[in-house]
C-alpha positions as CSV (number, residue, x, y, z in Angstrom):
1,M,-22.0,-24.0,27.2
2,K,-23.1,-27.2,25.5
3,N,-25.9,-25.4,23.6
4,I,-23.6,-22.6,22.6
5,W,-21.1,-25.1,21.2
6,L,-23.9,-26.9,19.4
7,I,-24.9,-23.6,17.6
8,I,-21.3,-23.0,16.6
9,K,-21.0,-26.5,15.1
10,T,-24.3,-26.1,13.3
11,N,-23.2,-22.8,11.8
12,I,-20.0,-24.4,10.5
13,K,-21.9,-27.3,8.9
14,R,-24.6,-25.2,7.3
15,K,-22.4,-22.3,6.1
16,P,-19.1,-23.9,5.0
17,L,-18.6,-21.0,2.5
18,A,-18.2,-18.6,5.4
19,L,-15.0,-20.4,6.4
20,F,-13.8,-20.2,2.8
21,F,-14.5,-16.5,2.7
22,S,-12.6,-16.0,5.9
23,I,-9.6,-17.9,4.7
24,L,-9.8,-16.0,1.3
25,G,-9.9,-12.7,3.2
26,G,-6.7,-13.6,5.0
27,L,-5.0,-14.6,1.8
28,I,-6.1,-11.4,0.1
29,L,-4.6,-9.4,2.9
30,C,-1.3,-11.2,2.5
31,L,-1.3,-10.8,-1.3
32,S,-2.2,-7.1,-1.1
33,L,0.7,-6.5,1.3
34,Y,3.1,-8.2,-1.1
35,L,1.8,-6.6,-4.3
36,L,1.4,-3.1,-2.9
37,G,4.9,-3.2,-1.3
38,N,6.4,-4.0,-4.7
39,Y,4.2,-1.4,-6.5
40,V,5.0,1.4,-4.1
41,S,8.7,0.6,-4.2
42,D,8.7,0.6,-8.0
43,I,6.9,4.0,-8.1
44,S,9.1,5.5,-5.4
45,L,12.4,4.1,-6.5
46,A,12.0,4.1,-10.3
47,N,14.9,5.1,-12.5
48,I,15.2,8.9,-13.2
49,E,13.8,9.7,-16.6
50,L,15.5,12.1,-19.0
51,G,14.3,13.5,-22.2
52,V,16.9,13.3,-25.0
53,I,17.1,15.1,-28.3
54,D,19.9,13.8,-30.5
55,Y,20.7,16.2,-33.3
56,D,24.0,14.5,-34.0
57,N,23.1,10.9,-34.5
58,S,26.7,9.8,-34.5
59,Y,28.6,7.0,-32.9
60,L,29.7,9.4,-30.2
61,S,26.1,10.4,-29.3
62,E,25.1,6.8,-29.2
63,S,28.0,6.1,-26.9
64,F,27.0,8.9,-24.7
65,K,23.4,7.7,-24.5
66,K,24.6,4.2,-23.7
67,Y,26.6,5.7,-20.9
68,L,23.5,7.4,-19.5
69,R,21.3,4.3,-19.9
70,E,23.5,1.4,-18.9
71,D,26.2,2.9,-16.7
72,L,24.1,5.5,-14.8
73,D,20.7,3.7,-14.9
74,Y,18.8,6.6,-16.4
75,S,15.7,6.0,-18.4
76,L,15.9,7.9,-21.7
77,I,12.9,9.2,-23.6
78,E,14.1,10.1,-27.0
79,N,12.0,12.5,-29.1
80,K,12.8,15.1,-31.7
81,A,10.0,17.4,-30.7
82,Y,11.3,19.8,-28.0
83,D,7.7,21.0,-27.3
84,H,6.6,17.5,-26.3
85,L,9.5,17.0,-24.0
86,S,9.1,20.4,-22.4
87,E,5.5,19.6,-21.6
88,M,6.7,16.4,-19.9
89,L,9.3,18.4,-18.0
90,I,6.7,20.9,-16.8
91,D,4.4,18.0,-15.7
92,K,7.5,16.5,-13.9
93,D,7.3,13.3,-16.0
94,I,11.0,13.7,-16.7
95,S,13.8,15.2,-14.7
96,A,15.6,17.1,-17.4
97,I,16.0,17.6,-21.2
98,I,19.4,16.9,-22.8
99,E,20.1,18.3,-26.2
100,I,23.0,16.7,-28.1
101,P,24.2,19.3,-30.7
102,S,24.6,18.3,-34.3
103,G,28.4,19.0,-34.4
104,L,29.2,16.9,-31.3
105,Y,31.2,14.2,-33.1
106,N,33.0,16.5,-35.5
107,S,34.0,18.9,-32.8
108,F,35.6,16.2,-30.6
109,A,37.2,14.5,-33.6
110,M,38.9,17.7,-34.6
111,G,40.2,18.3,-31.1
112,R,37.6,20.8,-30.0
113,E,35.0,20.5,-27.2
114,E,31.3,20.9,-27.6
115,K,28.8,21.6,-24.8
116,I,25.7,19.6,-24.1
117,I,22.6,21.7,-23.3
118,I,20.6,20.6,-20.2
119,T,17.2,22.1,-19.4
120,A,15.6,21.5,-16.0
121,T,13.0,23.1,-13.7
122,D,13.4,22.4,-10.0
123,D,15.1,19.0,-9.8
124,F,18.4,20.6,-8.8
125,E,19.9,17.6,-6.9
126,N,19.5,15.1,-9.7
127,V,20.6,17.6,-12.3
128,A,23.8,18.4,-10.3
129,F,24.7,14.7,-10.2
130,L,23.9,14.4,-13.9
131,E,26.1,17.3,-14.8
132,A,29.0,15.9,-12.7
133,Y,28.7,12.5,-14.5
134,M,28.5,14.2,-17.9
135,N,31.6,16.3,-17.2
136,S,33.4,13.1,-16.2
137,Y,32.4,11.4,-19.4
138,F,33.3,14.2,-21.7
139,S,36.6,14.9,-19.9
140,A,37.6,11.4,-20.9
141,I,36.4,12.0,-24.5
142,S,38.3,15.2,-24.6
143,M,41.5,13.4,-23.6
144,L,40.9,10.9,-26.4
145,S,40.4,13.8,-28.8
146,V,43.6,15.5,-27.8
147,S,45.5,12.3,-28.1
148,A,44.1,11.7,-31.6
149,G,45.5,15.1,-32.7
150,G,42.6,15.9,-35.0
151,D,42.8,12.6,-36.9
152,K,39.3,11.2,-37.2
153,A,40.4,7.6,-37.8
154,V,42.6,7.6,-34.7
155,F,39.8,9.2,-32.7
156,D,37.3,6.6,-33.9
157,S,39.8,3.9,-32.9
158,Y,40.3,5.4,-29.4
159,L,36.5,5.9,-29.0
160,S,35.9,2.3,-30.0
161,Q,38.5,1.0,-27.5
162,F,37.0,3.3,-24.8
163,D,33.6,1.7,-25.2
164,Y,35.0,-1.7,-25.4
165,N,36.9,-1.4,-22.1
166,D,33.6,-0.4,-20.5
167,I,35.2,1.2,-17.4
168,P,32.8,0.7,-14.5
169,I,31.6,3.7,-12.5
170,E,31.6,3.4,-8.8
171,R,28.6,5.2,-7.2
172,T,28.5,5.4,-3.5
173,P,25.0,5.8,-2.0
174,V,24.4,8.8,0.2
175,F,22.9,6.5,2.9
176,D,22.4,2.8,3.5
177,F,19.0,1.7,2.2
178,D,17.1,-1.5,3.1
179,L,15.1,-2.1,-0.1
180,Q,13.2,-5.1,1.3
181,G,12.4,-3.4,4.5
182,F,11.1,-0.4,2.5
183,K,8.9,-2.7,0.5
184,D,7.5,-4.5,3.6
185,L,6.7,-1.3,5.5
186,E,5.1,0.5,2.5
187,G,3.2,-2.6,1.6
188,F,1.8,-2.9,5.1
189,R,1.1,0.8,5.3
190,S,-0.9,0.7,2.0
191,A,-2.6,-2.6,2.7
192,V,-3.9,-2.0,6.2
193,G,-6.9,-0.2,4.8
194,F,-7.9,-3.5,3.1
195,F,-8.4,-5.1,6.5
196,L,-11.0,-2.5,7.4
197,M,-13.0,-3.5,4.3
198,I,-12.5,-7.2,4.5
199,V,-13.3,-7.6,8.2
200,F,-16.7,-6.0,7.6
201,A,-17.3,-8.0,4.5
202,V,-16.7,-11.2,6.4
203,G,-18.9,-9.9,9.3
204,N,-21.6,-9.3,6.7
205,V,-21.8,-13.1,6.3
206,L,-22.8,-13.4,9.9
207,S,-25.6,-10.9,9.4
208,F,-27.0,-12.9,6.5
209,M,-27.1,-16.0,8.7
210,I,-29.1,-14.2,11.4
211,I,-31.5,-12.7,8.8
212,D,-32.0,-16.2,7.3
213,D,-32.9,-17.5,10.8
214,R,-35.4,-14.8,11.4
215,T,-37.1,-15.1,8.0
216,S,-37.3,-18.9,8.3
217,K,-38.6,-18.6,11.8
218,L,-35.7,-20.8,13.0
219,F,-35.1,-18.5,15.9
220,N,-38.8,-18.8,17.1
221,R,-38.4,-22.6,17.0
222,I,-35.2,-22.4,19.0
223,T,-37.0,-20.5,21.8
224,V,-39.2,-23.5,22.6
225,T,-36.2,-25.8,23.0
226,P,-33.6,-25.9,25.9
227,V,-31.6,-23.4,23.8
228,K,-32.0,-20.0,25.4
229,P,-32.0,-16.8,23.4
230,Y,-28.6,-15.7,24.9
231,H,-27.2,-19.1,23.8
232,Y,-28.2,-18.3,20.3
233,I,-26.7,-14.8,20.3
234,A,-23.5,-16.1,22.1
235,G,-23.1,-19.0,19.7
236,N,-23.5,-16.8,16.6
237,S,-21.2,-14.1,18.1
238,I,-18.5,-16.6,18.9
239,Y,-18.8,-18.1,15.4
240,G,-18.5,-14.7,13.7
241,F,-15.6,-13.9,15.9
242,L,-13.8,-17.1,15.0
243,L,-14.3,-16.3,11.3
244,L,-12.6,-12.9,11.7
245,I,-9.9,-14.3,14.0
246,L,-9.1,-16.9,11.4
247,E,-8.3,-14.3,8.8
248,V,-6.3,-12.2,11.4
249,I,-4.2,-15.3,12.3
250,I,-3.5,-16.0,8.6
251,Y,-2.4,-12.4,8.0
252,C,-0.3,-12.0,11.2
253,G,1.1,-15.5,10.7
254,Y,2.2,-14.5,7.3
255,I,3.9,-11.4,8.6
256,K,5.6,-13.4,11.4
257,I,6.7,-16.4,9.2
258,M,8.0,-14.3,6.4
259,N,9.7,-11.9,8.8
260,I,8.1,-8.9,7.2
261,N,9.1,-5.5,8.6
262,I,5.9,-3.6,9.6
263,G,7.7,-1.2,11.9
264,F,6.5,-2.7,15.2
265,S,5.7,-6.0,16.9
266,V,3.3,-8.2,15.1
267,Y,1.8,-9.2,18.4
268,I,0.6,-5.6,19.0
269,L,-1.0,-5.7,15.5
270,F,-2.7,-8.9,16.4
271,I,-4.2,-7.4,19.6
272,L,-5.5,-4.3,17.6
273,M,-7.0,-6.5,14.9
274,V,-8.7,-8.7,17.5
275,L,-10.3,-5.7,19.2
276,L,-11.6,-4.3,16.0
277,S,-12.9,-7.8,14.9
278,L,-14.8,-8.1,18.2
279,F,-16.4,-4.7,17.6
280,V,-17.4,-5.7,14.1
281,V,-19.1,-8.9,15.3
282,L,-21.2,-6.9,17.9
283,F,-21.9,-4.2,15.4
284,T,-23.0,-6.7,12.8
285,I,-25.4,-8.4,15.3
286,I,-26.9,-5.0,16.2
287,I,-27.6,-4.2,12.6
288,S,-29.0,-7.7,12.0
289,I,-31.6,-7.2,14.8
290,L,-32.5,-3.7,13.6
291,F,-33.1,-4.6,9.9
292,N,-35.2,-7.4,8.5
293,T,-33.7,-7.7,5.0
294,K,-30.3,-8.7,3.7
295,S,-30.1,-5.6,1.5
296,G,-30.8,-3.3,4.5
297,T,-28.1,-4.9,6.7
298,S,-25.6,-5.1,3.9
299,S,-26.0,-1.5,2.9
300,C,-25.7,-0.3,6.5
301,I,-22.7,-2.5,7.3
302,M,-20.7,-1.7,4.2
303,G,-21.7,2.0,4.3
304,F,-20.4,2.2,7.8
305,C,-17.3,0.3,6.7
306,T,-16.5,2.6,3.8
307,V,-17.1,5.9,5.6
308,G,-15.2,4.6,8.6
309,A,-12.2,3.6,6.5
310,L,-12.1,6.9,4.7
311,L,-12.6,9.1,7.8
312,G,-10.3,6.8,9.8
313,G,-7.4,7.6,7.6
314,A,-7.0,4.2,5.9
315,Y,-6.3,5.7,2.5
316,F,-5.1,9.3,3.2
317,P,-3.9,11.2,6.3
318,I,-6.8,12.5,8.2
319,D,-4.8,15.6,9.0
320,M,-5.5,16.7,5.4
321,A,-9.3,16.7,6.0
322,P,-11.2,19.7,7.2
323,E,-11.4,20.1,11.0
324,N,-15.1,19.2,11.1
325,L,-14.3,15.8,9.5
326,Q,-11.4,15.3,11.8
327,N,-13.7,15.7,14.8
328,L,-16.3,13.4,13.2
329,A,-13.7,10.8,12.6
330,R,-13.0,10.5,16.3
331,V,-16.4,8.9,17.0
332,L,-15.5,6.0,14.8
333,P,-13.5,2.9,16.0
334,Q,-11.6,2.8,12.7
335,F,-10.0,6.1,13.5
336,W,-8.5,4.9,16.7
337,F,-7.4,1.6,15.1
338,M,-5.6,3.5,12.3
339,D,-4.3,6.1,14.7
340,A,-2.6,3.4,16.7
341,I,-1.2,1.8,13.5
342,R,0.2,5.2,12.4
343,K,1.8,5.9,15.8
344,L,3.5,2.5,15.9
345,I,4.8,2.8,12.3
346,D,6.4,6.2,13.1
347,N,7.6,5.1,16.6
348,P,7.5,1.4,17.6
349,T,7.7,2.4,21.3
350,A,4.7,4.8,21.0
351,N,2.1,4.7,23.8
352,I,-1.2,3.5,22.4
353,T,-2.8,2.7,25.7
354,S,-5.5,5.4,25.1
355,N,-6.3,3.9,21.7
356,I,-6.7,0.4,23.2
357,I,-8.9,1.7,26.0
358,I,-11.1,3.5,23.5
359,L,-11.5,0.4,21.3
360,V,-12.5,-1.6,24.4
361,L,-15.0,1.1,25.3
362,F,-16.5,0.8,21.8
363,I,-16.8,-2.9,22.3
364,L,-18.5,-2.5,25.7
365,L,-20.9,0.1,24.3
366,S,-21.8,-2.1,21.3
367,F,-22.4,-5.0,23.7
368,L,-24.7,-3.0,25.9
369,I,-26.6,-1.6,22.9
370,G,-27.0,-5.0,21.4
371,A,-28.2,-6.5,24.7
372,V,-30.9,-3.8,25.1
373,I,-32.0,-4.0,21.4
374,F,-32.1,-7.8,21.6
375,S,-34.1,-8.0,24.8
376,Q,-36.7,-5.5,23.4
377,D,-36.9,-7.4,20.2
378,Y,-37.3,-10.7,22.0
379,K,-40.1,-9.4,24.2
380,K,-42.0,-8.3,21.1
381,G,-41.7,-11.8,19.8
């Protein structure tokens, strides 16, 4: 044990940047969770956009647009070209097109009503609410018009007073919505794929250390000392595992301290990350023994990392992929890690025992393969 601890301390002293990259990886995970949560919420909960064509350009039309923009929180895109707005409507960039007729002000000022034209495609729910709010607004304007008795000066006075009073509109949400909880969950869901990339990137640092020891003949010199080969492998494995655990602790600690809602217990997340980190260490050592160059190990590790993240469902649901790819994904540990995460997000009480067992089997298989390859490589000198 003394020799193993000596190797760990030696690695810490000669590769201080590895600790820096590990801490940086944990901080990047925390930052990505925060930024992606805000980004997804901004995209998902953005104000509804409406295209507006104002042919009237009157005080009344400006008052109406102010009502839509400030009281109802709609985002207005004003453009005189109907063809341009219709293209945006077809592309679903806007929810509807509102055409304000040129005689709007004159009609209401003279005691007559004028209709607003709304064009929509399939956003029926939003359009229904929009029409209801518009009818409410113009019903009030119609009452002002009737009270004015066709006198434009009186109508202008009433309209000005109407805008000045700024009567608030009470809008009751259809359901209670936890905005911060939504940001936390969507941020975690979007950022979990970054862990699959960063954990292999930090593991790649370990492979470079082993390659350096082999090219500098350091390992050959170690074998003639009291340090045994298994001491060397164990020391490097524990050191690599500590690097990965450090970033996991930073990430899970951030989630715990900031009370971030990830949909399930952070302790379960910690266990899943630890298991995957242990696999990455063993996988990295296997690749470091099989290849003699840094470029070879880096290409293999990051290639496996990228393919595993894609097929594992880190960036899109694997159910969308062809059946052959779905079957192929099941031979990758990343799939079982992501499958457990998805199950827990959908149902915090989901049974992920099978996922944990399979991850443990991947670890044991990697350990056995690594032991066989190392022993053969050691015998060859």
